[in-house]
N, CA, C and O atoms as a Maestro MAE file, in Angstrom:
{
 s_m_m2io_version
 :::
 2.0.0
}

f_m_ct {
 s_m_title
 :::
 protein
 m_atom[324] {
  # First column is atom index #
  i_m_mmod_type
  r_m_x_coord
  r_m_y_coord
  r_m_z_coord
  i_m_residue_number
  s_m_chain_name
  s_m_pdb_residue_name
  s_m_pdb_atom_name
  i_m_atomic_number
  :::
  1 25 86.289 44.587 157.284 1 A "MET " " N  " 7
  2 3 85.395 43.203 157.261 1 A "MET " " CA " 6
  3 2 85.311 42.570 156.552 1 A "MET " " C  " 6
  4 15 84.401 42.610 155.724 1 A "MET " " O  " 8
  5 25 86.763 41.213 156.590 2 A "LEU " " N  " 7
  6 3 86.410 40.708 155.055 2 A "LEU " " CA " 6
  7 2 85.026 40.115 154.583 2 A "LEU " " C  " 6
  8 15 84.292 39.360 155.221 2 A "LEU " " O  " 8
  9 25 84.857 40.585 153.428 3 A "LYS " " N  " 7
  10 3 83.644 39.984 152.936 3 A "LYS " " CA " 6
  11 2 83.834 37.951 152.101 3 A "LYS " " C  " 6
  12 15 82.891 37.204 151.842 3 A "LYS " " O  " 8
  13 25 86.079 37.504 151.815 4 A "SER " " N  " 7
  14 3 85.392 36.774 151.099 4 A "SER " " CA " 6
  15 2 87.155 36.071 152.495 4 A "SER " " C  " 6
  16 15 87.554 36.825 153.383 4 A "SER " " O  " 8
  17 25 87.643 34.985 152.324 5 A "PRO " " N  " 7
  18 3 88.424 34.132 153.145 5 A "PRO " " CA " 6
  19 2 89.900 34.994 152.357 5 A "PRO " " C  " 6
  20 15 90.132 35.302 151.187 5 A "PRO " " O  " 8
  21 25 90.693 35.172 153.663 6 A "THR " " N  " 7
  22 3 92.169 36.095 152.739 6 A "THR " " CA " 6
  23 2 93.250 35.725 153.451 6 A "THR " " C  " 6
  24 15 93.085 35.065 154.477 6 A "THR " " O  " 8
  25 25 94.403 36.055 153.064 7 A "VAL " " N  " 7
  26 3 95.721 35.520 153.518 7 A "VAL " " CA " 6
  27 2 96.625 36.052 153.143 7 A "VAL " " C  " 6
  28 15 97.114 36.349 152.054 7 A "VAL " " O  " 8
  29 25 96.977 36.239 154.786 8 A "ALA " " N  " 7
  30 3 97.858 36.990 155.152 8 A "ALA " " CA " 6
  31 2 99.165 36.734 155.478 8 A "ALA " " C  " 6
  32 15 99.484 35.873 154.659 8 A "ALA " " O  " 8
  33 25 100.131 36.957 156.182 9 A "VAL " " N  " 7
  34 3 101.704 36.067 157.487 9 A "VAL " " CA " 6
  35 2 102.130 37.277 157.811 9 A "VAL " " C  " 6
  36 15 102.128 38.477 157.537 9 A "VAL " " O  " 8
  37 25 102.678 36.018 158.867 10 A "ASP " " N  " 7
  38 3 102.923 37.292 160.472 10 A "ASP " " CA " 6
  39 2 104.633 37.188 160.479 10 A "ASP " " C  " 6
  40 15 105.129 36.998 159.368 10 A "ASP " " O  " 8
  41 25 105.169 37.250 161.135 11 A "ALA " " N  " 7
  42 3 106.854 37.566 160.817 11 A "ALA " " CA " 6
  43 2 107.228 36.721 160.607 11 A "ALA " " C  " 6
  44 15 108.020 36.854 159.674 11 A "ALA " " O  " 8
  45 25 107.139 35.482 161.024 12 A "GLN " " N  " 7
  46 3 107.801 34.316 160.921 12 A "GLN " " CA " 6
  47 2 107.471 33.845 159.356 12 A "GLN " " C  " 6
  48 15 108.312 33.148 158.788 12 A "GLN " " O  " 8
  49 25 106.508 34.144 158.804 13 A "ARG " " N  " 7
  50 3 106.406 33.990 157.741 13 A "ARG " " CA " 6
  51 2 105.179 33.068 157.317 13 A "ARG " " C  " 6
  52 15 104.826 32.753 156.180 13 A "ARG " " O  " 8
  53 25 104.641 32.732 158.519 14 A "THR " " N  " 7
  54 3 103.666 31.857 158.626 14 A "THR " " CA " 6
  55 2 102.691 32.013 157.611 14 A "THR " " C  " 6
  56 15 102.922 33.175 157.278 14 A "THR " " O  " 8
  57 25 101.763 31.632 156.897 15 A "VAL " " N  " 7
  58 3 100.517 31.720 156.147 15 A "VAL " " CA " 6
  59 2 99.671 31.765 156.976 15 A "VAL " " C  " 6
  60 15 99.683 31.031 157.964 15 A "VAL " " O  " 8
  61 25 98.554 32.848 156.680 16 A "LEU " " N  " 7
  62 3 96.890 32.513 157.260 16 A "LEU " " CA " 6
  63 2 96.155 32.266 156.122 16 A "LEU " " C  " 6
  64 15 96.546 32.272 154.954 16 A "LEU " " O  " 8
  65 25 95.067 32.049 156.558 17 A "ILE " " N  " 7
  66 3 93.538 32.389 156.189 17 A "ILE " " CA " 6
  67 2 92.478 33.465 157.039 17 A "ILE " " C  " 6
  68 15 91.580 33.185 157.834 17 A "ILE " " O  " 8
  69 25 92.773 34.297 156.732 18 A "MET " " N  " 7
  70 3 91.656 35.296 157.977 18 A "MET " " CA " 6
  71 2 90.484 34.918 157.531 18 A "MET " " C  " 6
  72 15 90.357 35.182 156.336 18 A "MET " " O  " 8
  73 25 89.464 34.345 158.064 19 A "PRO " " N  " 7
  74 3 87.881 34.354 157.496 19 A "PRO " " CA " 6
  75 2 86.894 35.540 157.243 19 A "PRO " " C  " 6
  76 15 86.911 36.726 157.572 19 A "PRO " " O  " 8
  77 25 85.917 34.661 156.439 20 A "VAL " " N  " 7
  78 3 84.477 35.925 156.290 20 A "VAL " " CA " 6
  79 2 84.575 36.044 157.382 20 A "VAL " " C  " 6
  80 15 84.931 35.222 158.227 20 A "VAL " " O  " 8
  81 25 84.071 37.756 157.546 21 A "GLY " " N  " 7
  82 3 84.048 38.408 158.938 21 A "GLY " " CA " 6
  83 2 84.994 38.547 160.138 21 A "GLY " " C  " 6
  84 15 84.959 38.176 161.311 21 A "GLY " " O  " 8
  85 25 85.789 39.181 159.430 22 A "ALA " " N  " 7
  86 3 87.246 39.168 160.087 22 A "ALA " " CA " 6
  87 2 87.422 40.529 160.299 22 A "ALA " " C  " 6
  88 15 86.901 41.199 159.407 22 A "ALA " " O  " 8
  89 25 88.135 41.358 161.422 23 A "ILE " " N  " 7
  90 3 87.760 42.128 161.789 23 A "ILE " " CA " 6
  91 2 89.210 43.080 161.783 23 A "ILE " " C  " 6
  92 15 89.901 43.176 162.798 23 A "ILE " " O  " 8
  93 25 89.547 43.743 160.524 24 A "LEU " " N  " 7
  94 3 91.218 44.034 160.702 24 A "LEU " " CA " 6
  95 2 91.473 45.418 160.863 24 A "LEU " " C  " 6
  96 15 90.556 46.195 160.599 24 A "LEU " " O  " 8
  97 25 92.700 45.912 161.300 25 A "THR " " N  " 7
  98 3 92.931 46.776 161.269 25 A "THR " " CA " 6
  99 2 93.921 47.269 160.933 25 A "THR " " C  " 6
  100 15 94.955 46.786 161.395 25 A "THR " " O  " 8
  101 25 94.030 48.546 159.898 26 A "VAL " " N  " 7
  102 3 95.517 48.713 159.016 26 A "VAL " " CA " 6
  103 2 96.219 49.698 160.116 26 A "VAL " " C  " 6
  104 15 95.882 50.767 160.625 26 A "VAL " " O  " 8
  105 25 97.430 48.778 160.250 27 A "THR " " N  " 7
  106 3 98.710 49.627 160.887 27 A "THR " " CA " 6
  107 2 99.278 50.471 160.630 27 A "THR " " C  " 6
  108 15 99.658 51.392 161.353 27 A "THR " " O  " 8
  109 25 99.485 50.240 159.192 28 A "SER " " N  " 7
  110 3 100.835 50.509 158.069 28 A "SER " " CA " 6
  111 2 100.366 50.574 156.823 28 A "SER " " C  " 6
  112 15 99.918 49.529 156.350 28 A "SER " " O  " 8
  113 25 100.355 51.674 156.084 29 A "ASP " " N  " 7
  114 3 100.110 51.406 154.409 29 A "ASP " " CA " 6
  115 2 101.324 50.830 153.767 29 A "ASP " " C  " 6
  116 15 101.255 50.540 152.573 29 A "ASP " " O  " 8
  117 25 102.579 50.603 154.520 30 A "THR " " N  " 7
  118 3 103.406 50.087 153.718 30 A "THR " " CA " 6
  119 2 104.055 48.909 154.746 30 A "THR " " C  " 6
  120 15 103.819 48.775 155.947 30 A "THR " " O  " 8
  121 25 105.054 48.004 153.788 31 A "SER " " N  " 7
  122 3 105.264 47.171 154.802 31 A "SER " " CA " 6
  123 2 106.783 46.457 154.419 31 A "SER " " C  " 6
  124 15 106.982 46.607 153.213 31 A "SER " " O  " 8
  125 25 107.725 45.846 154.979 32 A "THR " " N  " 7
  126 3 109.007 45.360 154.311 32 A "THR " " CA " 6
  127 2 108.828 44.785 152.817 32 A "THR " " C  " 6
  128 15 109.712 44.534 151.999 32 A "THR " " O  " 8
  129 25 107.581 44.663 152.708 33 A "GLU " " N  " 7
  130 3 107.840 43.927 151.529 33 A "GLU " " CA " 6
  131 2 107.027 44.933 150.343 33 A "GLU " " C  " 6
  132 15 105.991 45.423 150.793 33 A "GLU " " O  " 8
  133 25 107.262 45.206 149.292 34 A "LYS " " N  " 7
  134 3 106.707 46.437 148.193 34 A "LYS " " CA " 6
  135 2 104.743 45.874 148.344 34 A "LYS " " C  " 6
  136 15 104.488 44.887 149.034 34 A "LYS " " O  " 8
  137 25 103.886 46.446 147.810 35 A "ARG " " N  " 7
  138 3 102.614 46.172 147.916 35 A "ARG " " CA " 6
  139 2 101.796 45.334 148.836 35 A "ARG " " C  " 6
  140 15 100.708 44.770 148.716 35 A "ARG " " O  " 8
  141 25 102.980 45.472 150.128 36 A "MET " " N  " 7
  142 3 101.668 45.177 151.168 36 A "MET " " CA " 6
  143 2 101.474 46.160 152.056 36 A "MET " " C  " 6
  144 15 101.961 47.267 151.828 36 A "MET " " O  " 8
  145 25 100.785 45.938 153.131 37 A "ILE " " N  " 7
  146 3 100.391 46.507 153.802 37 A "ILE " " CA " 6
  147 2 100.077 45.872 155.316 37 A "ILE " " C  " 6
  148 15 99.112 45.158 155.586 37 A "ILE " " O  " 8
  149 25 101.279 46.369 156.374 38 A "GLU " " N  " 7
  150 3 100.157 45.941 157.738 38 A "GLU " " CA " 6
  151 2 99.519 45.971 157.996 38 A "GLU " " C  " 6
  152 15 98.865 46.950 157.636 38 A "GLU " " O  " 8
  153 25 98.709 44.779 159.131 39 A "VAL " " N  " 7
  154 3 97.417 44.712 159.816 39 A "VAL " " CA " 6
  155 2 97.138 44.076 160.774 39 A "VAL " " C  " 6
  156 15 97.332 42.863 160.687 39 A "VAL " " O  " 8
  157 25 96.582 44.621 162.046 40 A "MET " " N  " 7
  158 3 96.392 43.562 163.064 40 A "MET " " CA " 6
  159 2 94.771 43.132 162.908 40 A "MET " " C  " 6
  160 15 93.732 43.687 162.551 40 A "MET " " O  " 8
  161 25 95.271 41.537 163.491 41 A "TRP " " N  " 7
  162 3 93.963 40.906 163.398 41 A "TRP " " CA " 6
  163 2 94.041 40.173 164.970 41 A "TRP " " C  " 6
  164 15 95.087 40.235 165.615 41 A "TRP " " O  " 8
  165 25 93.251 39.724 165.316 42 A "GLU " " N  " 7
  166 3 92.685 39.235 167.069 42 A "GLU " " CA " 6
  167 2 94.361 39.439 167.543 42 A "GLU " " C  " 6
  168 15 95.111 38.492 167.777 42 A "GLU " " O  " 8
  169 25 94.729 40.820 167.618 43 A "GLN " " N  " 7
  170 3 96.175 40.650 168.560 43 A "GLN " " CA " 6
  171 2 97.276 40.831 167.785 43 A "GLN " " C  " 6
  172 15 98.192 41.515 168.241 43 A "GLN " " O  " 8
  173 25 97.401 40.168 166.285 44 A "ARG " " N  " 7
  174 3 98.353 39.466 165.607 44 A "ARG " " CA " 6
  175 2 98.689 41.042 164.875 44 A "ARG " " C  " 6
  176 15 97.880 41.948 164.674 44 A "ARG " " O  " 8
  177 25 100.571 41.000 164.478 45 A "LYS " " N  " 7
  178 3 100.494 41.804 163.803 45 A "LYS " " CA " 6
  179 2 101.260 40.749 162.326 45 A "LYS " " C  " 6
  180 15 102.230 39.991 162.345 45 A "LYS " " O  " 8
  181 25 100.385 41.110 161.251 46 A "LEU " " N  " 7
  182 3 100.238 40.430 159.808 46 A "LEU " " CA " 6
  183 2 100.718 41.449 158.936 46 A "LEU " " C  " 6
  184 15 100.992 42.635 159.125 46 A "LEU " " O  " 8
  185 25 100.763 40.566 157.748 47 A "ALA " " N  " 7
  186 3 101.449 41.680 156.084 47 A "ALA " " CA " 6
  187 2 100.748 40.904 155.333 47 A "ALA " " C  " 6
  188 15 100.925 39.687 155.384 47 A "ALA " " O  " 8
  189 25 99.520 41.652 154.223 48 A "MET " " N  " 7
  190 3 98.473 41.584 153.477 48 A "MET " " CA " 6
  191 2 99.001 41.961 152.487 48 A "MET " " C  " 6
  192 15 99.975 42.673 152.733 48 A "MET " " O  " 8
  193 25 98.759 41.772 151.216 49 A "PHE " " N  " 7
  194 3 98.525 42.351 149.398 49 A "PHE " " CA " 6
  195 2 97.327 43.765 150.127 49 A "PHE " " C  " 6
  196 15 96.450 43.486 150.944 49 A "PHE " " O  " 8
  197 25 97.547 45.071 149.655 50 A "GLY " " N  " 7
  198 3 96.579 45.759 149.729 50 A "GLY " " CA " 6
  199 2 95.515 45.654 148.787 50 A "GLY " " C  " 6
  200 15 94.312 45.895 148.888 50 A "GLY " " O  " 8
  201 25 96.379 45.151 147.640 51 A "SER " " N  " 7
  202 3 95.389 44.426 146.876 51 A "SER " " CA " 6
  203 2 93.544 43.752 147.108 51 A "SER " " C  " 6
  204 15 92.382 43.883 146.722 51 A "SER " " O  " 8
  205 25 94.584 42.886 148.172 52 A "ASP " " N  " 7
  206 3 93.191 41.874 148.466 52 A "ASP " " CA " 6
  207 2 92.695 42.454 149.577 52 A "ASP " " C  " 6
  208 15 91.811 41.714 150.008 52 A "ASP " " O  " 8
  209 25 92.867 43.737 150.490 53 A "LEU " " N  " 7
  210 3 91.835 44.118 151.396 53 A "LEU " " CA " 6
  211 2 91.059 45.063 150.388 53 A "LEU " " C  " 6
  212 15 90.008 45.403 150.931 53 A "LEU " " O  " 8
  213 25 91.167 45.545 149.284 54 A "VAL " " N  " 7
  214 3 90.607 46.569 148.761 54 A "VAL " " CA " 6
  215 2 89.365 45.916 148.394 54 A "VAL " " C  " 6
  216 15 88.164 46.170 148.479 54 A "VAL " " O  " 8
  217 25 90.331 44.681 147.814 55 A "GLU " " N  " 7
  218 3 88.707 43.743 147.216 55 A "GLU " " CA " 6
  219 2 88.524 42.677 147.724 55 A "GLU " " C  " 6
  220 15 88.785 41.806 146.895 55 A "GLU " " O  " 8
  221 25 88.141 42.170 148.865 56 A "ARG " " N  " 7
  222 3 87.618 41.262 149.246 56 A "ARG " " CA " 6
  223 2 87.211 42.237 150.993 56 A "ARG " " C  " 6
  224 15 86.489 41.598 151.759 56 A "ARG " " O  " 8
  225 25 87.559 43.287 151.355 57 A "GLY " " N  " 7
  226 3 87.177 43.970 152.208 57 A "GLY " " CA " 6
  227 2 86.254 44.763 151.923 57 A "GLY " " C  " 6
  228 15 85.801 45.046 150.814 57 A "GLY " " O  " 8
  229 25 85.866 45.258 153.287 58 A "GLU " " N  " 7
  230 3 85.027 46.787 153.120 58 A "GLU " " CA " 6
  231 2 84.618 47.015 154.998 58 A "GLU " " C  " 6
  232 15 84.416 46.221 155.916 58 A "GLU " " O  " 8
  233 25 84.652 48.931 154.855 59 A "GLU " " N  " 7
  234 3 85.292 49.551 156.254 59 A "GLU " " CA " 6
  235 2 84.069 49.316 156.845 59 A "GLU " " C  " 6
  236 15 82.936 49.252 156.367 59 A "GLU " " O  " 8
  237 25 84.609 49.167 158.275 60 A "ASN " " N  " 7
  238 3 83.679 48.615 159.087 60 A "ASN " " CA " 6
  239 2 83.430 49.976 160.265 60 A "ASN " " C  " 6
  240 15 84.329 50.066 161.101 60 A "ASN " " O  " 8
  241 25 82.391 50.916 160.362 61 A "PHE " " N  " 7
  242 3 82.529 51.906 160.925 61 A "PHE " " CA " 6
  243 2 82.007 52.048 162.566 61 A "PHE " " C  " 6
  244 15 82.102 53.011 163.327 61 A "PHE " " O  " 8
  245 25 81.375 50.583 162.799 62 A "HIS " " N  " 7
  246 3 80.567 50.018 163.531 62 A "HIS " " CA " 6
  247 2 81.472 49.298 164.695 62 A "HIS " " C  " 6
  248 15 81.052 49.258 165.851 62 A "HIS " " O  " 8
  249 25 82.575 48.803 164.375 63 A "THR " " N  " 7
  250 3 83.378 48.802 165.626 63 A "THR " " CA " 6
  251 2 83.738 49.144 166.170 63 A "THR " " C  " 6
  252 15 84.287 50.109 165.639 63 A "THR " " O  " 8
  253 25 84.057 49.124 167.643 64 A "LEU " " N  " 7
  254 3 84.327 50.158 168.278 64 A "LEU " " CA " 6
  255 2 85.851 50.580 168.397 64 A "LEU " " C  " 6
  256 15 86.686 49.676 168.349 64 A "LEU " " O  " 8
  257 25 86.156 51.540 168.508 65 A "LEU " " N  " 7
  258 3 87.686 51.832 168.064 65 A "LEU " " CA " 6
  259 2 88.281 52.667 170.194 65 A "LEU " " C  " 6
  260 15 87.951 53.467 171.069 65 A "LEU " " O  " 8
  261 25 89.369 51.545 169.778 66 A "PRO " " N  " 7
  262 3 89.794 51.767 171.534 66 A "PRO " " CA " 6
  263 2 89.868 53.755 171.344 66 A "PRO " " C  " 6
  264 15 89.649 54.637 170.514 66 A "PRO " " O  " 8
  265 25 90.517 53.487 173.316 67 A "PRO " " N  " 7
  266 3 90.270 55.425 173.613 67 A "PRO " " CA " 6
  267 2 91.582 56.338 172.728 67 A "PRO " " C  " 6
  268 15 91.579 57.337 172.008 67 A "PRO " " O  " 8
  269 25 92.674 55.363 173.244 68 A "GLN " " N  " 7
  270 3 93.323 56.361 172.470 68 A "GLN " " CA " 6
  271 2 93.003 57.075 170.866 68 A "GLN " " C  " 6
  272 15 93.375 58.194 170.511 68 A "GLN " " O  " 8
  273 25 92.239 56.117 170.069 69 A "CYS " " N  " 7
  274 3 91.853 56.415 168.743 69 A "CYS " " CA " 6
  275 2 91.319 58.113 168.692 69 A "CYS " " C  " 6
  276 15 91.834 59.042 168.069 69 A "CYS " " O  " 8
  277 25 90.171 58.119 169.539 70 A "PHE " " N  " 7
  278 3 89.409 59.549 170.083 70 A "PHE " " CA " 6
  279 2 90.164 60.134 170.669 70 A "PHE " " C  " 6
  280 15 89.866 61.249 170.240 70 A "PHE " " O  " 8
  281 25 91.091 60.340 171.464 71 A "ARG " " N  " 7
  282 3 92.265 61.216 172.045 71 A "ARG " " CA " 6
  283 2 93.278 61.582 170.753 71 A "ARG " " C  " 6
  284 15 93.459 62.756 170.432 71 A "ARG " " O  " 8
  285 25 93.635 60.965 170.359 72 A "SER " " N  " 7
  286 3 94.609 61.288 169.239 72 A "SER " " CA " 6
  287 2 93.426 62.188 168.422 72 A "SER " " C  " 6
  288 15 93.701 63.384 168.510 72 A "SER " " O  " 8
  289 25 92.591 62.020 167.902 73 A "THR " " N  " 7
  290 3 92.032 62.716 166.917 73 A "THR " " CA " 6
  291 2 91.519 64.630 167.567 73 A "THR " " C  " 6
  292 15 91.542 65.719 166.994 73 A "THR " " O  " 8
  293 25 91.123 64.211 168.941 74 A "ARG " " N  " 7
  294 3 90.208 65.214 170.001 74 A "ARG " " CA " 6
  295 2 91.602 66.447 170.181 74 A "ARG " " C  " 6
  296 15 91.626 67.676 170.245 74 A "ARG " " O  " 8
  297 25 92.663 65.369 170.218 75 A "ASN " " N  " 7
  298 3 93.934 66.647 170.053 75 A "ASN " " CA " 6
  299 2 94.560 67.743 169.459 75 A "ASN " " C  " 6
  300 15 95.000 68.875 169.658 75 A "ASN " " O  " 8
  301 25 94.219 65.976 167.804 76 A "SER " " N  " 7
  302 3 95.021 67.362 166.673 76 A "SER " " CA " 6
  303 2 93.720 68.119 166.328 76 A "SER " " C  " 6
  304 15 93.739 68.917 165.392 76 A "SER " " O  " 8
  305 25 92.584 67.906 167.041 77 A "SER " " N  " 7
  306 3 91.909 69.197 166.153 77 A "SER " " CA " 6
  307 2 91.620 70.251 166.829 77 A "SER " " C  " 6
  308 15 91.490 71.255 166.129 77 A "SER " " O  " 8
  309 25 91.462 70.401 168.012 78 A "THR " " N  " 7
  310 3 92.466 71.146 169.463 78 A "THR " " CA " 6
  311 2 93.194 72.048 168.431 78 A "THR " " C  " 6
  312 15 92.780 72.763 167.518 78 A "THR " " O  " 8
  313 25 94.550 71.727 168.954 79 A "THR " " N  " 7
  314 3 95.539 71.823 167.994 79 A "THR " " CA " 6
  315 2 95.452 72.833 166.712 79 A "THR " " C  " 6
  316 15 96.421 73.485 166.324 79 A "THR " " O  " 8
  317 25 94.294 72.868 166.171 80 A "ALA " " N  " 7
  318 3 94.709 72.589 164.756 80 A "ALA " " CA " 6
  319 2 93.764 74.337 164.797 80 A "ALA " " C  " 6
  320 15 94.213 75.389 164.341 80 A "ALA " " O  " 8
  321 25 92.437 74.143 165.468 81 A "GLY " " N  " 7
  322 3 91.878 75.002 164.924 81 A "GLY " " CA " 6
  323 2 91.856 76.281 166.680 81 A "GLY " " C  " 6
  324 15 91.336 77.396 166.625 81 A "GLY " " O  " 8
  :::
 }
 m_bond[323] {
  # First column is bond index #
  i_m_from
  i_m_to
  i_m_order
  :::
  1 1 2 1
  2 2 3 1
  3 3 4 2
  4 3 5 1
  5 5 6 1
  6 6 7 1
  7 7 8 2
  8 7 9 1
  9 9 10 1
  10 10 11 1
  11 11 12 2
  12 11 13 1
  13 13 14 1
  14 14 15 1
  15 15 16 2
  16 15 17 1
  17 17 18 1
  18 18 19 1
  19 19 20 2
  20 19 21 1
  21 21 22 1
  22 22 23 1
  23 23 24 2
  24 23 25 1
  25 25 26 1
  26 26 27 1
  27 27 28 2
  28 27 29 1
  29 29 30 1
  30 30 31 1
  31 31 32 2
  32 31 33 1
  33 33 34 1
  34 34 35 1
  35 35 36 2
  36 35 37 1
  37 37 38 1
  38 38 39 1
  39 39 40 2
  40 39 41 1
  41 41 42 1
  42 42 43 1
  43 43 44 2
  44 43 45 1
  45 45 46 1
  46 46 47 1
  47 47 48 2
  48 47 49 1
  49 49 50 1
  50 50 51 1
  51 51 52 2
  52 51 53 1
  53 53 54 1
  54 54 55 1
  55 55 56 2
  56 55 57 1
  57 57 58 1
  58 58 59 1
  59 59 60 2
  60 59 61 1
  61 61 62 1
  62 62 63 1
  63 63 64 2
  64 63 65 1
  65 65 66 1
  66 66 67 1
  67 67 68 2
  68 67 69 1
  69 69 70 1
  70 70 71 1
  71 71 72 2
  72 71 73 1
  73 73 74 1
  74 74 75 1
  75 75 76 2
  76 75 77 1
  77 77 78 1
  78 78 79 1
  79 79 80 2
  80 79 81 1
  81 81 82 1
  82 82 83 1
  83 83 84 2
  84 83 85 1
  85 85 86 1
  86 86 87 1
  87 87 88 2
  88 87 89 1
  89 89 90 1
  90 90 91 1
  91 91 92 2
  92 91 93 1
  93 93 94 1
  94 94 95 1
  95 95 96 2
  96 95 97 1
  97 97 98 1
  98 98 99 1
  99 99 100 2
  100 99 101 1
  101 101 102 1
  102 102 103 1
  103 103 104 2
  104 103 105 1
  105 105 106 1
  106 106 107 1
  107 107 108 2
  108 107 109 1
  109 109 110 1
  110 110 111 1
  111 111 112 2
  112 111 113 1
  113 113 114 1
  114 114 115 1
  115 115 116 2
  116 115 117 1
  117 117 118 1
  118 118 119 1
  119 119 120 2
  120 119 121 1
  121 121 122 1
  122 122 123 1
  123 123 124 2
  124 123 125 1
  125 125 126 1
  126 126 127 1
  127 127 128 2
  128 127 129 1
  129 129 130 1
  130 130 131 1
  131 131 132 2
  132 131 133 1
  133 133 134 1
  134 134 135 1
  135 135 136 2
  136 135 137 1
  137 137 138 1
  138 138 139 1
  139 139 140 2
  140 139 141 1
  141 141 142 1
  142 142 143 1
  143 143 144 2
  144 143 145 1
  145 145 146 1
  146 146 147 1
  147 147 148 2
  148 147 149 1
  149 149 150 1
  150 150 151 1
  151 151 152 2
  152 151 153 1
  153 153 154 1
  154 154 155 1
  155 155 156 2
  156 155 157 1
  157 157 158 1
  158 158 159 1
  159 159 160 2
  160 159 161 1
  161 161 162 1
  162 162 163 1
  163 163 164 2
  164 163 165 1
  165 165 166 1
  166 166 167 1
  167 167 168 2
  168 167 169 1
  169 169 170 1
  170 170 171 1
  171 171 172 2
  172 171 173 1
  173 173 174 1
  174 174 175 1
  175 175 176 2
  176 175 177 1
  177 177 178 1
  178 178 179 1
  179 179 180 2
  180 179 181 1
  181 181 182 1
  182 182 183 1
  183 183 184 2
  184 183 185 1
  185 185 186 1
  186 186 187 1
  187 187 188 2
  188 187 189 1
  189 189 190 1
  190 190 191 1
  191 191 192 2
  192 191 193 1
  193 193 194 1
  194 194 195 1
  195 195 196 2
  196 195 197 1
  197 197 198 1
  198 198 199 1
  199 199 200 2
  200 199 201 1
  201 201 202 1
  202 202 203 1
  203 203 204 2
  204 203 205 1
  205 205 206 1
  206 206 207 1
  207 207 208 2
  208 207 209 1
  209 209 210 1
  210 210 211 1
  211 211 212 2
  212 211 213 1
  213 213 214 1
  214 214 215 1
  215 215 216 2
  216 215 217 1
  217 217 218 1
  218 218 219 1
  219 219 220 2
  220 219 221 1
  221 221 222 1
  222 222 223 1
  223 223 224 2
  224 223 225 1
  225 225 226 1
  226 226 227 1
  227 227 228 2
  228 227 229 1
  229 229 230 1
  230 230 231 1
  231 231 232 2
  232 231 233 1
  233 233 234 1
  234 234 235 1
  235 235 236 2
  236 235 237 1
  237 237 238 1
  238 238 239 1
  239 239 240 2
  240 239 241 1
  241 241 242 1
  242 242 243 1
  243 243 244 2
  244 243 245 1
  245 245 246 1
  246 246 247 1
  247 247 248 2
  248 247 249 1
  249 249 250 1
  250 250 251 1
  251 251 252 2
  252 251 253 1
  253 253 254 1
  254 254 255 1
  255 255 256 2
  256 255 257 1
  257 257 258 1
  258 258 259 1
  259 259 260 2
  260 259 261 1
  261 261 262 1
  262 262 263 1
  263 263 264 2
  264 263 265 1
  265 265 266 1
  266 266 267 1
  267 267 268 2
  268 267 269 1
  269 269 270 1
  270 270 271 1
  271 271 272 2
  272 271 273 1
  273 273 274 1
  274 274 275 1
  275 275 276 2
  276 275 277 1
  277 277 278 1
  278 278 279 1
  279 279 280 2
  280 279 281 1
  281 281 282 1
  282 282 283 1
  283 283 284 2
  284 283 285 1
  285 285 286 1
  286 286 287 1
  287 287 288 2
  288 287 289 1
  289 289 290 1
  290 290 291 1
  291 291 292 2
  292 291 293 1
  293 293 294 1
  294 294 295 1
  295 295 296 2
  296 295 297 1
  297 297 298 1
  298 298 299 1
  299 299 300 2
  300 299 301 1
  301 301 302 1
  302 302 303 1
  303 303 304 2
  304 303 305 1
  305 305 306 1
  306 306 307 1
  307 307 308 2
  308 307 309 1
  309 309 310 1
  310 310 311 1
  311 311 312 2
  312 311 313 1
  313 313 314 1
  314 314 315 1
  315 315 316 2
  316 315 317 1
  317 317 318 1
  318 318 319 1
  319 319 320 2
  320 319 321 1
  321 321 322 1
  322 322 323 1
  323 323 324 2
  :::
 }
}
């Protein structure tokens, strides 16, 4: 969850300002640009500086995860043990 407004860009390089309280999902720790990460926000795929997320965001474990996240976690722990 963002603690302050933060800038991101979409695939067309349109600049967006995500508001305080925005819930992001990190989808990749790399992007086509150096120091950028890919995130999802309101069903939009965006890129932002990883340092912005570290400085302006906080982890939010109270947000519900999609069912496939739980399935992949259970499957990997089942096969490992």
